[in-house]
Backbone as JSON Lines, residues from 0, in Angstrom:
{"i":0,"aa":"M","n":[99.04,119.83,115.17],"ca":[98.24,119.94,116.26],"c":[99.56,120.75,117.71]}
{"i":1,"aa":"T","n":[99.28,121.11,118.16],"ca":[99.99,121.6,119.02],"c":[99.81,121.11,120.9]}
{"i":2,"aa":"I","n":[100.74,120.86,121.56],"ca":[100.56,120.09,122.87],"c":[101.24,120.96,123.68]}
{"i":3,"aa":"A","n":[100.26,121.58,124.97],"ca":[100.37,122.54,125.49],"c":[101.51,121.89,126.8]}
{"i":4,"aa":"F","n":[101.4,120.82,127.26],"ca":[102.31,120.41,127.96],"c":[102.69,118.91,126.97]}
{"i":5,"aa":"R","n":[103.8,119.0,127.68],"ca":[104.61,117.66,126.95],"c":[105.0,116.67,127.7]}
{"i":6,"aa":"P","n":[105.13,115.64,128.07],"ca":[105.72,114.76,129.46],"c":[106.89,114.33,129.16]}
{"i":7,"aa":"T","n":[107.82,113.58,129.95],"ca":[109.06,113.5,129.18],"c":[109.03,112.81,128.19]}
{"i":8,"aa":"L","n":[109.44,113.04,126.82],"ca":[108.81,111.77,125.77],"c":[110.41,111.07,125.92]}
{"i":9,"aa":"M","n":[110.07,109.62,125.68],"ca":[111.03,108.43,125.76],"c":[110.7,107.85,123.87]}
{"i":10,"aa":"F","n":[112.15,108.56,123.19],"ca":[112.04,108.67,122.16],"c":[112.76,107.38,121.26]}
{"i":11,"aa":"R","n":[112.25,106.66,120.78],"ca":[112.52,105.21,120.06],"c":[113.07,105.25,118.65]}
{"i":12,"aa":"T","n":[114.54,104.64,117.89],"ca":[114.92,104.71,116.73],"c":[115.15,103.03,116.13]}
{"i":13,"aa":"S","n":[115.06,103.11,115.41],"ca":[114.06,101.64,114.64],"c":[116.01,100.89,115.14]}
{"i":14,"aa":"S","n":[116.09,99.6,114.73],"ca":[117.0,98.85,115.06],"c":[117.96,98.62,113.88]}
{"i":15,"aa":"R","n":[117.08,99.16,113.09],"ca":[117.39,99.02,111.06],"c":[118.15,100.44,111.39]}
{"i":16,"aa":"C","n":[118.31,101.57,112.21],"ca":[118.76,102.72,111.52],"c":[120.26,102.48,112.02]}
{"i":17,"aa":"S","n":[121.29,102.57,110.94],"ca":[122.1,102.62,111.09],"c":[123.38,103.97,110.57]}
{"i":18,"aa":"Q","n":[122.32,104.46,109.38],"ca":[123.93,105.35,109.11],"c":[122.88,107.22,109.39]}
{"i":19,"aa":"G","n":[122.32,107.3,110.61],"ca":[121.53,108.59,110.9],"c":[120.98,109.02,110.35]}
{"i":20,"aa":"G","n":[120.3,108.53,109.18],"ca":[119.2,109.75,108.26],"c":[117.47,108.84,108.43]}
{"i":21,"aa":"C","n":[117.2,108.72,110.31],"ca":[116.46,108.07,110.4],"c":[115.23,109.24,111.23]}
{"i":22,"aa":"V","n":[114.61,108.06,111.44],"ca":[113.24,109.15,112.34],"c":[113.31,108.84,113.64]}
{"i":23,"aa":"E","n":[112.75,108.94,114.74],"ca":[112.16,108.64,115.77],"c":[110.83,109.02,116.36]}
{"i":24,"aa":"V","n":[110.7,107.93,117.4],"ca":[109.05,107.97,117.88],"c":[109.41,108.22,119.31]}
{"i":25,"aa":"A","n":[108.14,109.09,119.53],"ca":[107.47,108.78,120.8],"c":[106.37,108.73,121.07]}
{"i":26,"aa":"P","n":[105.94,107.88,122.59],"ca":[104.21,107.41,121.84],"c":[103.74,108.57,123.2]}
{"i":27,"aa":"L","n":[102.27,109.37,122.88],"ca":[101.81,110.23,123.5],"c":[101.04,109.46,124.27]}
{"i":28,"aa":"P","n":[100.56,109.93,125.42],"ca":[99.85,109.28,126.47],"c":[97.89,109.13,125.49]}
{"i":29,"aa":"D","n":[97.57,110.12,124.35],"ca":[96.39,109.59,123.91],"c":[96.7,108.87,122.66]}
{"i":30,"aa":"G","n":[97.61,108.14,122.26],"ca":[97.86,106.95,121.63],"c":[98.29,107.71,120.34]}
{"i":31,"aa":"G","n":[98.95,109.22,120.4],"ca":[99.25,109.23,119.08],"c":[101.11,109.4,119.5]}
{"i":32,"aa":"A","n":[101.73,110.07,118.71],"ca":[102.92,110.13,118.2],"c":[103.98,111.16,118.01]}
{"i":33,"aa":"V","n":[104.87,110.79,118.39],"ca":[105.68,112.33,118.35],"c":[107.01,112.19,117.62]}
{"i":34,"aa":"V","n":[107.35,112.42,116.03],"ca":[107.95,111.9,115.33],"c":[109.39,113.38,115.36]}
{"i":35,"aa":"R","n":[110.21,112.66,115.05],"ca":[111.84,113.5,115.11],"c":[112.93,113.27,114.24]}
{"i":36,"aa":"N","n":[113.16,114.32,113.6],"ca":[114.68,113.94,112.89],"c":[115.92,113.51,113.87]}
{"i":37,"aa":"T","n":[116.44,112.39,113.11],"ca":[117.27,112.18,113.95],"c":[118.87,112.75,113.38]}
{"i":38,"aa":"R","n":[118.7,113.53,112.56],"ca":[119.89,114.43,112.03],"c":[119.8,115.81,112.91]}
{"i":39,"aa":"D","n":[118.24,116.4,112.94],"ca":[118.72,117.31,113.35],"c":[117.46,117.18,114.66]}
{"i":40,"aa":"R","n":[117.78,117.27,115.98],"ca":[116.81,117.2,116.87],"c":[116.34,118.55,117.55]}
{"i":41,"aa":"T","n":[117.19,119.08,116.77],"ca":[116.39,120.91,117.29],"c":[115.3,121.14,116.7]}
{"i":42,"aa":"R","n":[114.66,120.81,115.82],"ca":[113.93,121.4,114.92],"c":[112.48,120.59,115.75]}
{"i":43,"aa":"E","n":[111.32,121.39,115.21],"ca":[110.22,121.16,116.02],"c":[109.76,119.19,115.46]}
{"i":44,"aa":"P","n":[109.21,118.68,115.87],"ca":[109.29,117.36,115.91],"c":[107.71,117.92,115.1]}
{"i":45,"aa":"L","n":[107.04,116.62,114.44],"ca":[105.82,116.23,113.92],"c":[105.07,115.63,114.75]}
{"i":46,"aa":"T","n":[104.0,116.39,115.21],"ca":[102.71,115.43,116.13],"c":[101.41,115.22,115.37]}
{"i":47,"aa":"F","n":[101.43,113.62,116.16],"ca":[99.86,113.05,115.67],"c":[99.63,113.14,116.34]}
{"i":48,"aa":"D","n":[97.81,112.91,116.48],"ca":[97.01,112.33,117.39],"c":[96.33,111.02,117.46]}
{"i":49,"aa":"G","n":[96.04,110.44,118.23],"ca":[95.48,109.0,118.59],"c":[95.33,108.0,117.1]}
{"i":50,"aa":"Q","n":[94.29,108.96,116.51],"ca":[93.83,108.59,114.99],"c":[94.38,108.61,114.06]}
{"i":51,"aa":"E","n":[95.18,110.0,113.77],"ca":[96.19,109.57,113.03],"c":[97.23,108.62,112.66]}
{"i":52,"aa":"W","n":[97.62,108.34,113.95],"ca":[98.46,107.94,114.06],"c":[98.24,106.47,113.9]}
{"i":53,"aa":"A","n":[96.92,105.98,114.3],"ca":[96.72,104.26,113.95],"c":[96.29,104.22,112.71]}
{"i":54,"aa":"D","n":[95.99,105.52,111.84],"ca":[95.88,104.96,110.39],"c":[97.3,104.85,109.92]}
{"i":55,"aa":"F","n":[97.77,105.79,109.81],"ca":[99.12,105.91,109.47],"c":[99.54,104.05,109.86]}
{"i":56,"aa":"V","n":[99.93,103.87,111.11],"ca":[100.23,102.58,111.33],"c":[99.82,101.3,110.52]}
{"i":57,"aa":"S","n":[98.29,101.64,110.19],"ca":[97.77,100.78,109.75],"c":[97.92,100.31,108.43]}
{"i":58,"aa":"G","n":[97.84,101.84,107.47],"ca":[98.35,101.6,106.12],"c":[100.08,101.31,105.84]}
{"i":59,"aa":"V","n":[100.81,101.36,106.75],"ca":[101.88,100.48,107.15],"c":[101.82,99.26,106.68]}
{"i":60,"aa":"K","n":[101.25,98.67,107.57],"ca":[100.75,97.36,108.07],"c":[99.74,96.82,106.73]}
{"i":61,"aa":"N","n":[99.59,97.92,105.89],"ca":[98.56,97.57,104.34],"c":[99.25,97.26,103.67]}
{"i":62,"aa":"G","n":[100.51,97.73,103.9],"ca":[101.21,97.96,102.21],"c":[100.84,99.19,101.78]}
{"i":63,"aa":"E","n":[100.48,99.75,102.11],"ca":[99.75,101.21,101.4],"c":[101.38,102.03,100.56]}
{"i":64,"aa":"F","n":[102.53,102.02,101.48],"ca":[103.49,103.08,101.47],"c":[104.99,101.7,101.0]}
{"i":65,"aa":"D","n":[104.39,100.76,99.98],"ca":[105.16,99.93,99.44],"c":[105.69,100.15,98.48]}
{"i":66,"aa":"F","n":[106.71,100.14,97.91],"ca":[107.16,101.12,96.56],"c":[107.33,99.99,95.63]}
{"i":67,"aa":"G","n":[107.61,98.57,95.91],"ca":[108.24,97.46,95.27],"c":[109.42,97.87,95.12]}
{"i":68,"aa":"T","n":[109.62,96.63,94.04],"ca":[111.1,96.71,93.17],"c":[111.71,97.55,92.77]}
{"i":69,"aa":"A","n":[112.73,97.94,91.57],"ca":[112.95,98.66,90.77],"c":[111.76,98.32,88.91]}
{"i":70,"aa":"D","n":[111.62,97.06,89.23],"ca":[111.48,96.54,88.18],"c":[109.93,96.7,88.01]}
{"i":71,"aa":"S","n":[109.67,96.54,89.27],"ca":[107.7,96.75,89.3],"c":[107.34,98.15,89.27]}
{"i":72,"aa":"V","n":[108.02,98.58,89.5],"ca":[107.41,100.43,89.59],"c":[107.59,101.44,88.55]}
{"i":73,"aa":"E","n":[106.26,101.89,88.24],"ca":[106.76,102.55,86.71],"c":[106.73,104.17,87.15]}
{"i":74,"aa":"V","n":[107.47,104.6,86.54],"ca":[108.39,105.91,86.63],"c":[107.85,106.75,85.37]}
{"i":75,"aa":"S","n":[106.94,107.81,85.98],"ca":[106.83,108.92,84.45],"c":[108.08,110.31,84.74]}
{"i":76,"aa":"V","n":[108.81,110.72,84.18],"ca":[109.16,111.8,84.09],"c":[108.66,112.96,83.41]}
{"i":77,"aa":"L","n":[108.6,113.82,84.38],"ca":[107.9,114.63,83.62],"c":[108.65,116.01,83.39]}
{"i":78,"aa":"P","n":[108.6,117.1,82.24],"ca":[109.09,117.99,81.93],"c":[109.61,118.63,83.08]}
{"i":79,"aa":"G","n":[111.16,119.32,82.87],"ca":[111.53,120.53,84.1],"c":[110.84,122.08,82.95]}
{"i":80,"aa":"P","n":[110.92,122.86,83.95],"ca":[110.45,124.31,83.89],"c":[110.89,124.76,82.1]}
{"i":81,"aa":"W","n":[111.92,124.17,81.76],"ca":[112.84,124.22,80.73],"c":[112.5,123.38,79.2]}
{"i":82,"aa":"G","n":[111.92,122.28,79.59],"ca":[111.36,121.35,78.44],"c":[112.38,119.88,78.72]}
{"i":83,"aa":"E","n":[113.53,120.22,79.54],"ca":[114.25,119.22,79.92],"c":[113.22,117.48,80.43]}
{"i":84,"aa":"T","n":[114.16,116.78,80.33],"ca":[113.6,115.6,81.12],"c":[115.05,114.74,81.51]}
C-alpha cells in the first residue's frame, strides 16, 4: 500500500528495545501503522491499513505468534540442497 501524502509520522520504539535490532511503529490516521527497522531507517517502511494492523495486533494479543520455550517447540530439520541436515 502506498500513501500519497504522509503526515509527520511520530515513531515509537518499545521500551524493551536495548540492542538496536528493533522496529519502530507510527500510527496512521486511518488506524493503520507504518513500521520501520531501527537499524536502517533509510529503507522504505512497511505500511499497513487499519484492518491489517488490527488483525496483527489481535493475533499478538491472542498468542498467535508465541513460540513457547525451547523445550515445547518441535523443530523439524529439512535436508539442504545437497542432503545435509
